[in-house]
C-alpha positions as semicolon CSV with decimal commas, in nm:
position;residue;x (nm);y (nm);z (nm)
1;M;12,669;7,150;9,283
2;P;12,767;7,377;8,996
3;N;13,099;7,559;9,004
4;V;13,197;7,902;8,880
5;L;13,544;7,991;8,755
6;I;13,638;8,356;8,719
7;R;13,940;8,428;8,503
8;N;14,146;8,746;8,482
9;L;14,016;8,892;8,807
10;D;14,200;9,209;8,900
11;P;14,434;9,129;9,191
12;E;14,306;9,433;9,382
13;V;13,949;9,304;9,355
14;H;14,063;8,963;9,479
15;S;14,243;9,127;9,770
16;V;13,936;9,328;9,872
17;L;13,708;9,024;9,852
18;T;13,952;8,813;10,051
19;A;13,974;9,080;10,321
20;R;13,594;9,102;10,341
21;A;13,569;8,725;10,374
22;E;13,831;8,723;10,651
23;A;13,646;9,002;10,833
24;R;13,339;8,778;10,843
25;G;13,542;8,476;10,949
26;Q;13,463;8,302;10,621
27;S;13,658;8,148;10,339
28;L;13,650;8,333;10,010
29;Q;13,425;8,060;9,872
30;Q;13,177;8,094;10,159
31;Y;13,176;8,471;10,129
32;L;13,120;8,469;9,753
33;T;12,852;8,201;9,778
34;E;12,654;8,418;10,022
35;E;12,705;8,735;9,818
36;L;12,606;8,568;9,489
37;T;12,302;8,406;9,652
38;E;12,190;8,748;9,779
39;L;12,255;8,905;9,438
40;A;12,050;8,636;9,261
41;A;11,759;8,686;9,503
42;K;11,719;9,052;9,400
43;P;11,539;9,113;9,071
44;T;11,701;9,332;8,810
45;L;11,519;9,650;8,709
46;A;11,413;9,479;8,386
47;E;11,273;9,183;8,582
48;L;11,097;9,414;8,824
49;F;10,937;9,618;8,546
50;A;10,830;9,300;8,365
51;E;10,667;9,174;8,686
52;I;10,486;9,505;8,735
53;E;10,365;9,509;8,375
54;A;10,232;9,154;8,412
55;R;10,012;9,248;8,708
56;P;9,646;9,303;8,641
57;P;9,547;9,668;8,650
58;G;9,425;9,797;8,982
59;P;9,125;10,017;9,042
60;R;9,139;10,354;8,867
61;I;9,147;10,645;9,110
62;D;9,047;10,991;8,992
63;P;9,338;11,230;9,052
64;Q;9,097;11,494;9,179
65;D;8,980;11,251;9,450
66;I;9,342;11,225;9,564
67;V;9,380;11,602;9,577
68;N;9,052;11,633;9,767
69;A;9,162;11,370;10,020
70;I;9,489;11,556;10,077
71;H;9,304;11,883;10,135
72;E;9,060;11,715;10,373
73;G;9,349;11,562;10,566
74;R;9,517;11,899;10,602
75;K;9,197;12,057;10,732
76;G;9,183;11,804;11,015
77;R;9,512;11,921;11,165
């Protein structure tokens, strides 16, 4: 398995991360592995926008049809 080495980490950051790991009953390595795995699973905004742009275009809806549907829905109340 690959390893990650982080140099020059602020001692306060290390202290906070260690406390969070202890609160979960985990080692710092276990805690950071879970957190980094969760972080990697979430796309960045750039990745999300690229994915959206790559999608084929959907059906075009006339904005007036949307307005009409809203008005019709309000009449039914």
